[in-house]
N, CA, C and O atoms as CSV, one atom per row, in Angstrom:
chain,resi,resn,atom,element,x,y,z
A,1,MET,N,N,3.005,20.214,12.517
A,1,MET,CA,C,3.325,18.803,12.429
A,1,MET,C,C,2.281,18.064,11.593
A,1,MET,O,O,2.623,17.211,10.774
A,2,ARG,N,N,1.018,18.391,11.803
A,2,ARG,CA,C,-0.051,17.725,11.063
A,2,ARG,C,C,0.136,17.910,9.561
A,2,ARG,O,O,-0.006,16.958,8.794
A,3,ALA,N,N,0.455,19.130,9.142
A,3,ALA,CA,C,0.644,19.415,7.723
A,3,ALA,C,C,1.797,18.608,7.137
A,3,ALA,O,O,1.722,18.156,5.994
A,4,ILE,N,N,2.845,18.430,7.901
A,4,ILE,CA,C,4.002,17.660,7.437
A,4,ILE,C,C,3.629,16.192,7.259
A,4,ILE,O,O,4.021,15.561,6.277
A,5,VAL,N,N,2.878,15.654,8.202
A,5,VAL,CA,C,2.454,14.250,8.119
A,5,VAL,C,C,1.532,14.054,6.921
A,5,VAL,O,O,1.670,13.083,6.178
A,6,ILE,N,N,0.602,14.971,6.737
A,6,ILE,CA,C,-0.310,14.879,5.595
A,6,ILE,C,C,0.475,14.928,4.290
A,6,ILE,O,O,0.207,14.153,3.372
A,7,ARG,N,N,1.429,15.824,4.208
A,7,ARG,CA,C,2.245,15.941,2.995
A,7,ARG,C,C,3.027,14.653,2.720
A,7,ARG,O,O,3.155,14.232,1.571
A,8,PHE,N,N,3.542,14.039,3.773
A,8,PHE,CA,C,4.266,12.774,3.642
A,8,PHE,C,C,3.372,11.713,2.994
A,8,PHE,O,O,3.777,11.045,2.044
A,9,PHE,N,N,2.155,11.568,3.519
A,9,PHE,CA,C,1.253,10.560,2.973
A,9,PHE,C,C,0.798,10.919,1.561
A,9,PHE,O,O,0.684,10.037,0.709
A,10,GLU,N,N,0.540,12.189,1.304
A,10,GLU,CA,C,0.160,12.599,-0.044
A,10,GLU,C,C,1.266,12.312,-1.050
A,10,GLU,O,O,1.002,11.802,-2.139
A,11,ASP,N,N,2.504,12.639,-0.688
A,11,ASP,CA,C,3.638,12.368,-1.585
A,11,ASP,C,C,3.759,10.882,-1.880
A,11,ASP,O,O,4.001,10.489,-3.022
A,12,ASN,N,N,3.593,10.056,-0.852
A,12,ASN,CA,C,3.684,8.609,-1.051
A,12,ASN,C,C,2.534,8.083,-1.896
A,12,ASN,O,O,2.735,7.190,-2.719
A,13,GLU,N,N,1.338,8.618,-1.710
A,13,GLU,CA,C,0.201,8.190,-2.513
A,13,GLU,C,C,0.371,8.582,-3.980
A,13,GLU,O,O,0.008,7.815,-4.872
A,14,ILE,N,N,0.917,9.762,-4.232
A,14,ILE,CA,C,1.169,10.193,-5.611
A,14,ILE,C,C,2.191,9.270,-6.269
A,14,ILE,O,O,1.987,8.808,-7.391
A,15,TRP,N,N,3.291,9.005,-5.567
A,15,TRP,CA,C,4.319,8.109,-6.099
A,15,TRP,C,C,3.740,6.716,-6.366
A,15,TRP,O,O,3.965,6.134,-7.427
A,16,LEU,N,N,2.996,6.193,-5.396
A,16,LEU,CA,C,2.440,4.849,-5.541
A,16,LEU,C,C,1.404,4.807,-6.660
A,16,LEU,O,O,1.291,3.796,-7.353
A,17,SER,N,N,0.659,5.872,-6.845
A,17,SER,CA,C,-0.295,5.932,-7.960
A,17,SER,C,C,0.419,5.745,-9.286
A,17,SER,O,O,-0.068,5.037,-10.167
A,18,ARG,N,N,1.559,6.373,-9.425
A,18,ARG,CA,C,2.342,6.234,-10.663
A,18,ARG,C,C,2.834,4.798,-10.849
A,18,ARG,O,O,2.784,4.254,-11.952
A,19,VAL,N,N,3.300,4.201,-9.777
A,19,VAL,CA,C,3.773,2.816,-9.833
A,19,VAL,C,C,2.625,1.882,-10.204
A,19,VAL,O,O,2.787,0.988,-11.035
A,20,LEU,N,N,1.473,2.092,-9.586
A,20,LEU,CA,C,0.308,1.261,-9.882
A,20,LEU,C,C,-0.138,1.427,-11.330
A,20,LEU,O,O,-0.493,0.449,-11.987
A,21,GLU,N,N,-0.120,2.647,-11.824
A,21,GLU,CA,C,-0.508,2.889,-13.219
A,21,GLU,C,C,0.445,2.178,-14.183
A,21,GLU,O,O,0.013,1.604,-15.182
A,22,GLN,N,N,1.719,2.221,-13.881
A,22,GLN,CA,C,2.693,1.518,-14.709
A,22,GLN,C,C,2.426,0.017,-14.678
A,22,GLN,O,O,2.451,-0.640,-15.719
A,23,GLY,N,N,2.172,-0.522,-13.502
A,23,GLY,CA,C,1.868,-1.945,-13.383
A,23,GLY,C,C,0.601,-2.325,-14.118
A,23,GLY,O,O,0.517,-3.404,-14.706
A,24,ARG,N,N,-0.382,-1.448,-14.087
A,24,ARG,CA,C,-1.628,-1.707,-14.815
A,24,ARG,C,C,-1.364,-1.716,-16.322
A,24,ARG,O,O,-1.856,-2.594,-17.030
A,25,LYS,N,N,-0.598,-0.755,-16.810
A,25,LYS,CA,C,-0.281,-0.687,-18.239
A,25,LYS,C,C,0.524,-1.894,-18.695
A,25,LYS,O,O,0.319,-2.403,-19.797
A,26,GLU,N,N,1.442,-2.352,-17.846
A,26,GLU,CA,C,2.277,-3.515,-18.176
A,26,GLU,C,C,1.559,-4.835,-17.916
A,26,GLU,O,O,2.080,-5.906,-18.229
A,27,ARG,N,N,0.370,-4.751,-17.347
A,27,ARG,CA,C,-0.450,-5.923,-17.008
A,27,ARG,C,C,0.207,-6.827,-15.965
A,27,ARG,O,O,-0.008,-8.039,-15.952
A,28,THR,N,N,1.008,-6.222,-15.095
A,28,THR,CA,C,1.600,-6.978,-13.997
A,28,THR,C,C,0.804,-6.791,-12.707
A,28,THR,O,O,0.984,-7.536,-11.744
A,29,LEU,N,N,-0.075,-5.792,-12.697
A,29,LEU,CA,C,-0.956,-5.542,-11.553
A,29,LEU,C,C,-2.391,-5.453,-12.034
A,29,LEU,O,O,-2.671,-4.945,-13.120
A,30,ARG,N,N,-3.300,-5.959,-11.204
A,30,ARG,CA,C,-4.730,-5.909,-11.524
A,30,ARG,C,C,-5.466,-5.334,-10.322
A,30,ARG,O,O,-5.281,-5.793,-9.195
A,31,PHE,N,N,-6.291,-4.342,-10.561
A,31,PHE,CA,C,-7.123,-3.783,-9.500
A,31,PHE,C,C,-8.247,-2.988,-10.140
A,31,PHE,O,O,-8.138,-2.536,-11.280
A,32,THR,N,N,-9.318,-2.825,-9.397
A,32,THR,CA,C,-10.439,-2.024,-9.873
A,32,THR,C,C,-10.343,-0.646,-9.239
A,32,THR,O,O,-9.664,-0.460,-8.230
A,33,GLY,N,N,-11.015,0.297,-9.829
A,33,GLY,CA,C,-10.989,1.645,-9.301
A,33,GLY,C,C,-9.790,2.420,-9.808
A,33,GLY,O,O,-8.992,1.933,-10.609
A,34,SER,N,N,-9.695,3.628,-9.319
A,34,SER,CA,C,-8.611,4.498,-9.764
A,34,SER,C,C,-7.295,4.121,-9.090
A,34,SER,O,O,-7.270,3.466,-8.048
A,35,THR,N,N,-6.217,4.551,-9.712
A,35,THR,CA,C,-4.907,4.305,-9.109
A,35,THR,C,C,-4.785,5.064,-7.786
A,35,THR,O,O,-4.158,4.573,-6.847
A,36,ARG,N,N,-5.373,6.246,-7.709
A,36,ARG,CA,C,-5.303,7.045,-6.471
A,36,ARG,C,C,-6.023,6.327,-5.330
A,36,ARG,O,O,-5.495,6.252,-4.220
A,37,GLU,N,N,-7.218,5.800,-5.590
A,37,GLU,CA,C,-7.959,5.054,-4.565
A,37,GLU,C,C,-7.183,3.821,-4.123
A,37,GLU,O,O,-7.122,3.508,-2.934
A,38,THR,N,N,-6.601,3.135,-5.076
A,38,THR,CA,C,-5.838,1.929,-4.751
A,38,THR,C,C,-4.586,2.278,-3.966
A,38,THR,O,O,-4.220,1.559,-3.036
A,39,ALA,N,N,-3.926,3.368,-4.326
A,39,ALA,CA,C,-2.747,3.813,-3.572
A,39,ALA,C,C,-3.125,4.125,-2.129
A,39,ALA,O,O,-2.402,3.754,-1.204
A,40,ARG,N,N,-4.247,4.801,-1.932
A,40,ARG,CA,C,-4.703,5.110,-0.569
A,40,ARG,C,C,-5.002,3.832,0.211
A,40,ARG,O,O,-4.688,3.735,1.397
A,41,PHE,N,N,-5.605,2.857,-0.456
A,41,PHE,CA,C,-5.892,1.578,0.184
A,41,PHE,C,C,-4.609,0.861,0.597
A,41,PHE,O,O,-4.515,0.334,1.706
A,42,VAL,N,N,-3.634,0.844,-0.290
A,42,VAL,CA,C,-2.355,0.182,-0.010
A,42,VAL,C,C,-1.668,0.840,1.183
A,42,VAL,O,O,-1.236,0.157,2.111
A,43,VAL,N,N,-1.569,2.153,1.156
A,43,VAL,CA,C,-0.910,2.874,2.252
A,43,VAL,C,C,-1.641,2.627,3.565
A,43,VAL,O,O,-1.010,2.342,4.583
A,44,ALA,N,N,-2.954,2.733,3.549
A,44,ALA,CA,C,-3.735,2.528,4.776
A,44,ALA,C,C,-3.577,1.105,5.315
A,44,ALA,O,O,-3.455,0.901,6.523
A,45,THR,N,N,-3.580,0.139,4.423
A,45,THR,CA,C,-3.427,-1.259,4.835
A,45,THR,C,C,-2.062,-1.498,5.478
A,45,THR,O,O,-1.968,-2.122,6.535
A,46,LEU,N,N,-1.019,-1.004,4.842
A,46,LEU,CA,C,0.328,-1.217,5.384
A,46,LEU,C,C,0.538,-0.452,6.691
A,46,LEU,O,O,1.154,-0.970,7.623
A,47,GLU,N,N,0.032,0.766,6.758
A,47,GLU,CA,C,0.154,1.538,8.001
A,47,GLU,C,C,-0.602,0.847,9.139
A,47,GLU,O,O,-0.098,0.754,10.259
A,48,GLY,N,N,-1.791,0.373,8.850
A,48,GLY,CA,C,-2.566,-0.345,9.865
A,48,GLY,C,C,-1.870,-1.615,10.311
A,48,GLY,O,O,-1.845,-1.932,11.500
A,49,ALA,N,N,-1.310,-2.334,9.370
A,49,ALA,CA,C,-0.591,-3.568,9.709
A,49,ALA,C,C,0.609,-3.273,10.606
A,49,ALA,O,O,0.909,-4.037,11.524
A,50,MET,N,N,1.294,-2.157,10.333
A,50,MET,CA,C,2.428,-1.785,11.189
A,50,MET,C,C,1.964,-1.437,12.603
A,50,MET,O,O,2.591,-1.825,13.588
A,51,LEU,N,N,0.864,-0.705,12.684
A,51,LEU,CA,C,0.351,-0.318,14.003
A,51,LEU,C,C,-0.047,-1.525,14.850
A,51,LEU,O,O,0.147,-1.533,16.066
A,52,VAL,N,N,-0.599,-2.530,14.204
A,52,VAL,CA,C,-1.016,-3.730,14.927
A,52,VAL,C,C,0.177,-4.610,15.275
A,52,VAL,O,O,0.241,-5.151,16.379
A,53,ALA,N,N,1.120,-4.761,14.354
A,53,ALA,CA,C,2.261,-5.652,14.572
A,53,ALA,C,C,3.204,-5.136,15.659
A,53,ALA,O,O,3.762,-5.921,16.426
A,54,ARG,N,N,3.377,-3.829,15.722
A,54,ARG,CA,C,4.362,-3.251,16.649
A,54,ARG,C,C,4.125,-3.622,18.114
A,54,ARG,O,O,5.061,-4.107,18.750
A,55,PRO,N,N,2.936,-3.424,18.690
A,55,PRO,CA,C,2.787,-3.751,20.106
A,55,PRO,C,C,2.930,-5.246,20.411
A,55,PRO,O,O,3.292,-5.630,21.523
A,56,PHE,N,N,2.643,-6.073,19.420
A,56,PHE,CA,C,2.806,-7.514,19.604
A,56,PHE,C,C,4.261,-7.939,19.421
A,56,PHE,O,O,4.636,-9.052,19.790
A,57,GLY,N,N,5.072,-7.061,18.858
A,57,GLY,CA,C,6.452,-7.430,18.569
A,57,GLY,C,C,6.506,-8.581,17.575
A,57,GLY,O,O,7.376,-9.448,17.657
A,58,ASP,N,N,5.557,-8.578,16.627
A,58,ASP,CA,C,5.383,-9.710,15.722
A,58,ASP,C,C,5.388,-9.225,14.274
A,58,ASP,O,O,4.348,-8.883,13.711
A,59,ILE,N,N,6.571,-9.206,13.694
A,59,ILE,CA,C,6.693,-8.736,12.308
A,59,ILE,C,C,5.940,-9.636,11.341
A,59,ILE,O,O,5.569,-9.195,10.253
A,60,ALA,N,N,5.709,-10.882,11.713
A,60,ALA,CA,C,4.984,-11.805,10.836
A,60,ALA,C,C,3.574,-11.292,10.558
A,60,ALA,O,O,3.029,-11.545,9.484
A,61,ARG,N,N,2.982,-10.584,11.500
A,61,ARG,CA,C,1.655,-10.006,11.275
A,61,ARG,C,C,1.707,-9.010,10.123
A,61,ARG,O,O,0.835,-9.006,9.254
A,62,PHE,N,N,2.724,-8.177,10.123
A,62,PHE,CA,C,2.881,-7.205,9.053
A,62,PHE,C,C,3.196,-7.906,7.733
A,62,PHE,O,O,2.611,-7.584,6.699
A,63,GLN,N,N,4.106,-8.846,7.772
A,63,GLN,CA,C,4.511,-9.548,6.555
A,63,GLN,C,C,3.340,-10.265,5.900
A,63,GLN,O,O,3.225,-10.267,4.674
A,64,LYS,N,N,2.477,-10.868,6.694
A,64,LYS,CA,C,1.315,-11.571,6.154
A,64,LYS,C,C,0.363,-10.591,5.487
A,64,LYS,O,O,-0.152,-10.864,4.404
A,65,ALA,N,N,0.127,-9.453,6.126
A,65,ALA,CA,C,-0.751,-8.442,5.530
A,65,ALA,C,C,-0.161,-7.923,4.223
A,65,ALA,O,O,-0.874,-7.780,3.230
A,66,ALA,N,N,1.127,-7.643,4.222
A,66,ALA,CA,C,1.785,-7.140,3.012
A,66,ALA,C,C,1.741,-8.190,1.902
A,66,ALA,O,O,1.463,-7.857,0.750
A,67,SER,N,N,2.006,-9.428,2.231
A,67,SER,CA,C,1.965,-10.509,1.233
A,67,SER,C,C,0.565,-10.674,0.647
A,67,SER,O,O,0.409,-10.842,-0.563
A,68,SER,N,N,-0.440,-10.625,1.498
A,68,SER,CA,C,-1.825,-10.746,1.022
A,68,SER,C,C,-2.202,-9.575,0.121
A,68,SER,O,O,-2.882,-9.748,-0.890
A,69,LEU,N,N,-1.755,-8.397,0.498
A,69,LEU,CA,C,-2.030,-7.201,-0.297
A,69,LEU,C,C,-1.400,-7.317,-1.683
A,69,LEU,O,O,-2.054,-7.056,-2.692
A,70,ILE,N,N,-0.142,-7.707,-1.725
A,70,ILE,CA,C,0.566,-7.858,-2.995
A,70,ILE,C,C,-0.103,-8.943,-3.853
A,70,ILE,O,O,-0.293,-8.763,-5.056
A,71,ALA,N,N,-0.448,-10.044,-3.234
A,71,ALA,CA,C,-1.107,-11.123,-3.978
A,71,ALA,C,C,-2.447,-10.650,-4.558
A,71,ALA,O,O,-2.816,-11.023,-5.672
A,72,GLY,N,N,-3.161,-9.834,-3.797
A,72,GLY,CA,C,-4.445,-9.314,-4.264
A,72,GLY,C,C,-4.319,-8.357,-5.442
A,72,GLY,O,O,-5.274,-8.167,-6.195
A,73,LEU,N,N,-3.171,-7.767,-5.598
A,73,LEU,CA,C,-2.935,-6.869,-6.724
A,73,LEU,C,C,-2.391,-7.613,-7.948
A,73,LEU,O,O,-2.185,-7.026,-9.010
A,74,GLY,N,N,-2.168,-8.901,-7.776
A,74,GLY,CA,C,-1.671,-9.696,-8.897
A,74,GLY,C,C,-0.167,-9.813,-8.915
A,74,GLY,O,O,0.397,-10.430,-9.819
A,75,GLY,N,N,0.497,-9.226,-7.923
A,75,GLY,CA,C,1.952,-9.352,-7.824
A,75,GLY,C,C,2.303,-10.665,-7.165
A,75,GLY,O,O,1.431,-11.368,-6.655
A,76,GLN,N,N,3.562,-10.991,-7.175
A,76,GLN,CA,C,4.006,-12.226,-6.548
A,76,GLN,C,C,4.489,-11.948,-5.132
A,76,GLN,O,O,5.003,-10.868,-4.842
A,77,THR,N,N,4.320,-12.924,-4.260
A,77,THR,CA,C,4.800,-12.785,-2.883
A,77,THR,C,C,5.988,-13.667,-2.645
A,77,THR,O,O,6.532,-13.687,-1.540
């Protein structure tokens, strides 16, 4: 099970790295560091936001974190 979960996150980080690189090339996203590091940060932030929002039954907690994350990358919310 652990290997499957790790593979899931790795696949998502690889995909997101490509998306981030495209956004960087198109100048629609701004971030420092590598695309891989930024992808890991994005995934970790969203996963953490989900973990916190769920027990509170408060999707607004997740939405605020996601909106702040997107705004920090230069995207629109």
